[in-house]
C-alpha positions in Angstrom: 2.1 61.2 -101.9 0.7 61.1 -97.9 1.6 58.0 -96.4 -0.2 57.0 -92.8 1.6 55.6 -90.0 1.6 52.4 -89.0 1.1 51.0 -85.4 4.1 49.8 -84.8 6.2 52.6 -86.5 9.1 53.3 -84.2 10.3 56.9 -86.0 9.9 58.9 -82.7 11.6 56.3 -80.2 14.6 55.7 -83.0 15.1 59.6 -82.9 14.9 59.5 -79.7 17.5 57.0 -79.0 19.9 58.9 -81.5 19.6 62.0 -79.5 20.4 60.1 -76.5 23.7 58.7 -78.0 24.4 62.4 -79.7 24.3 63.4 -75.8 26.7 60.3 -74.8 29.1 61.2 -77.5 29.2 64.8 -76.4 29.7 63.5 -72.8 32.6 61.4 -74.2 34.1 64.6 -74.8 34.1 66.3 -71.5 35.7 63.6 -69.7 39.0 63.4 -67.7 41.1 60.4 -67.6 39.7 57.8 -65.3 36.1 58.4 -66.4 33.7 56.4 -68.4 30.1 56.8 -70.1 27.3 55.0 -69.5 24.2 54.1 -71.5 21.2 52.8 -70.1 23.1 51.7 -67.4 22.5 53.9 -64.1 20.2 56.0 -66.5 20.0 57.7 -69.9 23.4 58.7 -69.8 25.9 58.7 -67.2 29.6 59.2 -65.9 29.9 57.4 -62.3 30.6 59.9 -59.9 30.2 63.1 -61.8 26.8 63.2 -63.8 23.7 61.7 -64.3 21.8 62.6 -67.4 18.1 62.4 -68.9 17.5 62.9 -72.6 14.3 64.0 -73.6 13.9 64.7 -77.6 10.2 66.3 -77.7 8.7 69.1 -80.2 6.2 70.8 -77.4 6.9 73.1 -74.8 8.5 72.4 -71.5 5.7 73.3 -68.9 4.9 73.2 -65.1 3.2 69.9 -65.6 5.0 68.5 -68.3 5.8 64.6 -68.2 8.8 64.8 -69.1 9.7 67.1 -65.9 7.9 65.2 -63.4 9.1 61.8 -64.7 12.7 62.7 -64.7 12.4 63.9 -60.8 10.4 61.3 -60.0 13.2 58.2 -61.5 15.5 60.6 -59.2 13.3 59.9 -56.3 13.2 56.1 -56.1 14.9 53.9 -53.4 18.0 52.3 -55.7 19.3 56.3 -56.4 21.5 57.8 -54.2 21.9 61.5 -55.3 25.0 61.9 -53.1 26.7 59.7 -55.7 26.6 62.7 -58.5 27.6 66.1 -58.8 24.9 67.0 -60.9 21.6 65.4 -62.2 20.7 67.2 -65.6 17.6 67.2 -67.9 18.6 67.2 -71.8 15.5 68.3 -73.5 15.0 69.6 -77.0 12.0 71.4 -75.6 11.6 75.4 -75.4 10.3 76.5 -72.1 6.7 77.4 -72.2 5.7 81.0 -72.2 3.8 80.8 -68.8 6.2 78.2 -67.1 8.3 78.7 -63.6 10.8 76.7 -65.0 12.7 79.5 -67.2 14.9 80.8 -64.5 15.1 77.0 -62.6 19.0 77.1 -62.5 19.5 80.5 -61.1 17.7 79.2 -58.2 18.6 77.7 -54.9 17.1 74.2 -54.2 14.6 75.4 -51.4 13.3 78.2 -54.3 12.5 75.6 -56.5 11.2 73.2 -53.6 8.4 76.0 -53.3 8.0 76.0 -57.0 7.1 72.2 -57.0 4.9 72.6 -54.1 2.8 75.2 -55.7 2.6 73.3 -59.1 1.2 70.4 -56.7 -1.5 72.6 -54.9 -2.6 73.8 -58.3 -2.9 70.6 -59.9 -4.4 69.1 -56.5 -7.5 72.2 -56.9 -7.8 71.0 -60.4 -8.5 68.0 -59.9 -10.7 68.8 -56.8 -12.8 71.6 -59.6 -12.9 68.3 -61.5 -14.3 66.0 -59.0 -17.1 68.6 -58.3 -18.2 68.7 -62.2 -17.9 64.8 -62.9 -19.9 63.9 -59.5 -16.7 62.4 -58.0 -15.8 60.3 -61.1 -13.0 62.5 -61.8 -9.5 60.2 -62.7 -6.1 61.5 -61.3 -3.9 62.4 -63.8 0.1 60.1 -63.8 1.8 63.5 -63.3 -0.2 64.1 -60.0 0.3 61.1 -58.9 4.5 61.8 -59.4 4.3 65.0 -57.9 2.5 63.4 -55.0 5.2 60.7 -54.6 7.6 63.4 -55.2 6.8 65.9 -52.6 6.1 63.1 -49.7 7.1 64.4 -46.6 9.4 61.5 -45.8 11.4 62.6 -49.0 11.8 65.4 -48.2 15.4 65.2 -47.4 16.2 63.5 -50.3 14.4 65.9 -52.8 16.2 68.8 -51.3 19.5 66.8 -52.5 18.3 66.0 -56.1 17.0 69.9 -56.5 20.3 71.0 -55.0 22.1 69.4 -58.3 19.1 69.2 -60.9 20.1 71.1 -63.8 17.8 71.9 -67.1 19.0 71.9 -70.4 16.6 73.3 -72.1 16.4 73.6 -76.3 19.6 71.6 -76.2 21.7 74.4 -76.5 24.7 73.1 -78.1 23.3 69.8 -79.7 21.8 70.9 -82.7 24.9 72.0 -84.5 26.4 68.8 -83.0 23.9 66.5 -84.6 24.0 68.3 -87.8 28.0 67.4 -88.1 27.3 63.7 -86.8 24.3 64.1 -89.9 26.4 65.5 -92.5 29.9 65.9 -91.7 31.3 66.9 -95.3 29.3 69.9 -95.1 30.4 71.1 -92.1 32.6 73.7 -93.3 30.0 75.2 -95.8 27.5 75.2 -92.1 30.0 77.5 -90.9 31.6 79.7 -93.2 28.4 81.7 -93.8 27.6 82.4 -90.2 31.5 83.7 -90.2 31.2 85.9 -93.2 27.6 87.3 -91.8 28.7 88.1 -88.4 31.9 89.5 -90.1 30.7 91.8 -92.8 27.3 92.9 -90.4 29.7 93.5 -87.7 32.0 95.7 -89.7 29.3 97.5 -91.4 26.9 98.3 -89.0 30.0 99.5 -86.8 31.2 101.8 -89.2 27.9 103.1 -89.8 27.3 103.8 -86.1 30.9 105.7 -85.6 29.8 108.0 -88.7 26.2 108.5 -86.6 27.6 109.1 -83.5 30.4 111.9 -84.8 27.6 113.3 -86.6 25.0 113.7 -83.6 27.8 114.7 -80.9 28.5 117.7 -83.5 25.1 118.8 -83.4 23.8 118.3 -80.4 24.6 120.9 -77.3 24.3 119.1 -74.0 24.3 121.6 -71.3 26.9 119.8 -69.2 30.4 118.0 -70.7 30.0 115.0 -68.6 26.9 114.1 -70.7 28.8 113.1 -73.7 30.9 110.6 -72.0 27.3 109.2 -71.1 26.4 109.4 -74.6 29.1 107.4 -75.5 29.1 104.8 -73.3 25.3 104.4 -74.1 26.1 104.4 -78.1 28.6 101.5 -77.0 25.9 99.5 -75.8 23.5 100.2 -78.1 25.9 99.4 -81.1 26.5 96.1 -79.5 22.7 95.2 -78.8 21.7 96.4 -82.6 24.5 94.4 -84.3 23.4 91.2 -82.0 20.1 91.7 -82.6 20.6 92.0 -86.7 22.8 88.5 -86.3 26.3 90.2 -86.1 29.1 90.2 -84.3 29.0 92.8 -81.6 32.6 93.3 -80.7 33.4 93.3 -84.3 31.0 96.1 -84.3 32.0 97.9 -80.9 36.0 97.8 -82.3 35.0 99.4 -85.3 33.4 101.9 -83.4 36.4 102.7 -81.4 38.7 102.6 -84.1 36.8 104.7 -86.4 36.1 107.7 -83.6 39.5 107.6 -83.0 40.2 109.1 -86.4 37.0 111.0 -86.8 36.8 114.8 -85.1 33.6 115.5 -82.7 33.0 117.3 -80.0 34.5 116.6 -76.5 36.5 114.2 -78.1 39.7 114.2 -75.4 37.2 114.2 -72.5 35.4 110.7 -73.9 38.7 109.2 -74.7 39.8 109.4 -70.9 36.6 108.8 -69.8 36.3 105.2 -71.9 40.4 104.5 -71.0 39.4 104.9 -67.1 36.6 102.3 -68.1 38.7 100.2 -70.0 41.0 99.9 -67.0 38.5 99.3 -64.6 37.1 96.5 -66.9 40.4 95.0 -67.0 41.0 94.9 -63.3 37.2 93.5 -62.5 38.2 91.0 -65.4 41.4 89.5 -63.7 39.7 89.6 -60.3 36.7 87.2 -61.8 39.2 84.6 -63.8 41.5 84.9 -60.9 37.9 83.2 -58.9 37.7 80.9 -61.4 41.4 79.8 -61.2 42.2 76.6 -58.8 46.0 76.4 -58.6 45.5 72.5 -57.5 43.8 72.1 -61.1 47.2 73.2 -62.8 49.3 70.7 -61.7 47.8 68.1 -63.5 48.2 69.4 -66.5 51.5 71.5 -66.0 53.3 69.1 -68.4 51.2 69.2 -71.3 51.1 73.2 -70.7 54.8 73.5 -70.8 55.0 71.2 -74.0 52.3 73.6 -76.2 53.5 76.9 -74.2 57.4 76.1 -75.7 56.0 75.5 -79.0 54.2 78.1 -79.2 56.8 80.4 -77.6 59.8 79.0 -79.8 57.9 78.0 -83.1 54.4 78.9 -83.6 54.5 82.8 -82.3 58.2 83.4 -84.5 56.6 81.6 -87.4 53.2 84.0 -87.7 55.4 87.0 -86.7 57.9 86.8 -89.5 55.3 85.7 -92.0 52.9 88.6 -91.1 55.9 91.0 -91.3 57.6 89.6 -94.6 56.7 92.9 -96.0 57.2 95.3 -93.4 60.2 97.9 -92.9 61.3 95.5 -89.5 64.7 94.5 -89.2 65.5 90.8 -88.1 66.0 92.0 -84.8 63.3 93.7 -84.3 61.3 90.9 -85.6 62.8 88.5 -83.3 62.1 91.2 -80.1 58.2 91.1 -81.5 58.2 87.4 -81.5 59.4 87.2 -77.9 56.4 89.3 -76.8 54.2 86.4 -76.6 51.0 85.4 -75.3 50.1 87.4 -72.5 47.1 89.0 -71.2 43.5 88.4 -70.7 42.4 88.1 -74.2 43.5 84.0 -74.6 41.7 83.7 -71.2 38.6 85.3 -72.0 38.6 83.0 -75.1 38.8 80.1 -73.0 35.7 80.7 -70.9 33.7 80.3 -74.0 33.5 76.7 -74.0 32.9 76.8 -70.1 29.6 79.1 -71.0 28.8 76.7 -73.9 28.6 73.6 -71.2 31.9 72.1 -73.4 34.3 71.9 -70.6 32.7 71.0 -67.2 36.1 69.9 -65.7 37.6 73.0 -66.7 40.6 71.3 -68.8 40.4 73.7 -71.7 40.3 77.2 -69.2 42.9 75.7 -66.8 45.2 74.9 -70.2 45.1 78.5 -71.3 45.6 79.8 -67.5 48.6 78.1 -67.5 50.0 78.3 -70.8 49.6 82.4 -70.6 51.1 82.4 -66.7 54.0 80.6 -67.7 54.4 83.1 -71.5 54.0 86.0 -68.3 57.1 84.3 -66.3 59.3 83.6 -69.0 58.7 86.1 -71.5 57.0 88.8 -69.8 59.9 89.4 -67.3 62.9 89.0 -69.9 61.6 91.4 -72.4 64.2 94.4 -71.2 66.8 91.7 -71.1 66.1 90.3 -74.6 65.6 94.3 -76.3 69.4 94.9 -74.9 70.5 91.4 -76.0 69.2 92.2 -79.8 70.3 96.1 -79.3 66.8 97.4 -79.8 66.5 98.7 -76.5 65.8 102.8 -76.0 65.5 105.0 -72.8 61.8 104.7 -71.9 60.0 108.4 -72.5 57.5 109.2 -69.8 54.5 110.4 -71.6 53.5 113.8 -70.2 49.5 115.6 -69.5 49.8 118.7 -71.1 47.4 122.0 -69.7 46.9 122.9 -73.9 44.4 121.0 -75.1 42.6 121.4 -78.7 39.8 119.4 -79.2 39.6 120.5 -83.0 36.3 120.7 -85.5 34.5 118.8 -87.7 34.7 121.6 -89.8 38.8 121.8 -89.6 41.4 118.9 -89.9 43.8 120.3 -87.6 45.0 118.4 -84.9 47.2 119.1 -81.8 49.7 116.3 -81.5 53.0 115.2 -79.4 55.9 113.8 -81.3 59.2 112.4 -79.4 62.4 113.1 -81.2 63.9 109.2 -81.5 67.2 108.6 -80.2 69.5 108.2 -83.4 67.2 110.4 -85.5 68.4 112.8 -87.7 66.5 115.5 -86.7 68.7 115.2 -83.2 71.0 118.4 -83.2 69.8 120.5 -86.0 67.5 123.5 -85.8 63.7 123.5 -86.5 64.3 125.7 -90.0 66.8 123.0 -90.8 64.6 120.0 -90.9 61.8 121.0 -93.4 58.6 120.7 -91.8 55.4 121.0 -93.3 53.9 124.7 -94.0 50.6 124.1 -92.0 52.5 122.8 -89.0 53.4 124.5 -86.2 55.7 123.5 -82.9 53.9 125.1 -80.0 56.0 123.5 -77.4 59.4 121.6 -76.9 59.7 119.5 -73.6 63.3 118.8 -72.3 63.1 116.6 -69.4 61.4 119.2 -67.0 62.2 122.4 -69.1 59.3 124.1 -71.4 61.4 125.8 -74.1 59.1 128.4 -76.3 60.0 127.3 -80.0 62.0 129.4 -82.7 63.1 128.7 -85.8 67.0 128.6 -84.7 65.8 126.5 -81.8 68.3 123.0 -81.7 66.2 119.3 -81.3 67.7 116.8 -78.9 67.1 113.1 -78.5 64.1 112.6 -76.6 62.6 115.9 -77.0 58.8 115.9 -76.8 57.1 118.4 -79.5 53.7 119.7 -79.1 52.6 120.1 -82.5 49.7 121.6 -84.5 49.3 120.5 -88.0 46.5 119.0 -90.5 45.8 115.3 -90.7 47.3 115.4 -94.0 51.0 116.6 -92.6 51.1 114.4 -89.5 52.7 111.2 -91.5 55.3 113.8 -93.0 56.3 115.1 -89.6 56.4 111.5 -88.4 58.8 110.2 -91.4 60.7 113.5 -90.6 61.6 112.7 -86.8 61.7 108.7 -87.8 64.8 109.1 -90.3 68.1 107.4 -88.2 71.3 108.5 -88.9 73.2 105.6 -91.2 75.8 103.7 -89.3 
């Protein structure tokens, strides 16, 4: 049944108020000690000394002359408002940017560039008014938006306007609020809103990653590029293509690329070793760039206030959470108690947790960098406390072994998709049963062949009566099926 709205219908304004309250609640989660959120006191939503927020609940597009933009700017240009009291002035709107609006890149522009855009918009509006006056014979009315544009761009207000524009941020489409509003409306259904998304991303990411890895190996084995270096270019382009296609279809691009890497490590394709070396170098370069960038995001003075919380969480992770997860995860493994303890001690170090902590920053949920600083502090604590003591703990648990430097050999074997033979290097572990025995006594698979033995700085041509020593590196050619058998023979330890 169709119902007509009454003249006094307040549905739209009520929805606007609810939206405003949702923004206010979100800001409550961003506050730090000593801050407060004001609603309809100094503006729609205000954190004194930090943020002034105007909220707009509209379904149409945000265009150059939309009243929402100019009304907001007009409010901030009033005599009683001082932009210097705030670090940011934010327009939260549910609107999407219009197709031809000049505001789409607003947040990337300088205050002077923004001022130039506003002047151009106002000049166009003045020109339209002048054309209307000519057509109507001088009876054209000045639009309210143009009056506000003239006020905002008044020469006398230029200095204040530049201060406002320097702090003015547009949050179009309210990127983080729709889901938040849904959770407020239907809290009992929140898990059901997230589970389908999770499974869709995981399933699509895994499936596309598997298919793309197979397709890459098939293409690499069939095309004939004139220069070997082009295969590395092909692999890099394939990584970007995999991520883009997966993300476009709604899957997890990270998982897809990860699956591609895992699968290609097992598949045979042309120039595999050169591709691996190339990506190894790129990975190191990206780690250097990433750590440099992350370091620039951290200010040591911001770590001091969260030091107590950081130390408490770090020690809980080190002495409780990680050991518990390791022992549960390795409950049915072959590792003994001392080896599990060492794995437990090898803790939360590296860039992954810090990178994950940047996600709230990118989503605008951690504008005070509290989560990022806390995670960074915990990782640094783990590096200092655990990372520097790993050799000592390994000796204490009696699971240490001399470090064997991995060598590079002039002998290379790229393999072929038509053969499952691989050239791998194996180390004779310390305490192995294979040590001090002749090769012919070990019972290696028939389709395996030791091509070279490296002992310290010596290269030894293997024979059946050659005696292996602890720490020897065996360069061995064997089928993929036989490689685990070789590893098992070498890993058998002398029973004490």
